[in-house]
C-alpha positions as CSV (number, residue, x, y, z in Angstrom):
1,M,27.4,-60.9,-52.4
2,T,28.5,-61.3,-48.7
3,M,31.0,-59.0,-47.2
4,E,33.5,-61.9,-46.8
5,L,33.2,-62.7,-50.5
6,A,33.6,-59.1,-51.4
7,A,36.7,-58.8,-49.3
8,D,38.2,-62.0,-50.9
9,V,37.5,-60.6,-54.4
10,L,39.0,-57.3,-53.5
11,M,42.1,-58.9,-52.1
12,A,42.5,-61.0,-55.2
13,A,42.2,-58.0,-57.4
14,L,44.7,-56.1,-55.3
15,A,47.2,-59.1,-55.5
16,L,46.7,-59.2,-59.3
17,R,47.4,-55.5,-59.5
18,V,50.5,-55.7,-57.3
19,F,52.0,-59.0,-58.4
20,G,50.7,-59.2,-61.9
21,R,50.5,-62.5,-63.8
22,D,52.6,-64.4,-61.3
23,A,49.8,-63.9,-58.7
24,V,47.3,-65.5,-61.1
25,I,49.6,-68.5,-61.7
26,L,50.2,-69.0,-57.9
27,A,46.5,-68.7,-57.2
28,R,45.7,-71.4,-59.8
29,R,48.3,-73.7,-58.3
30,A,47.0,-73.1,-54.8
31,A,43.4,-73.8,-56.0
32,V,44.6,-77.0,-57.7
33,A,46.4,-78.1,-54.6
34,G,43.3,-77.4,-52.5
35,V,41.1,-79.5,-54.8
36,K,43.6,-82.4,-54.8
37,A,43.8,-82.3,-51.0
38,G,40.0,-82.2,-50.7
39,I,39.5,-85.1,-53.1
40,S,42.2,-87.3,-51.4
41,E,40.5,-86.5,-48.0
42,M,37.1,-87.5,-49.4
43,R,38.6,-90.8,-50.7
44,R,40.3,-91.5,-47.5
45,T,37.2,-90.9,-45.5
46,S,35.0,-93.0,-47.7
47,R,37.4,-95.9,-47.7
48,S,37.6,-95.9,-43.9
49,E,33.8,-95.6,-43.6
50,G,33.3,-98.5,-46.0
51,A,35.6,-100.8,-44.1
52,E,33.6,-100.6,-40.9
């Protein structure tokens, strides 16, 4: 486990401890939004590359 990953896990655990279940719900929503943005970016990029 790298130091950056360990720091991220520690921050997530701390946020869960401080904010409780709301932090988990917000983290899930943020992850879903990130995945949706990534997928739409991949689709946009592949369509523009295919048009050339």
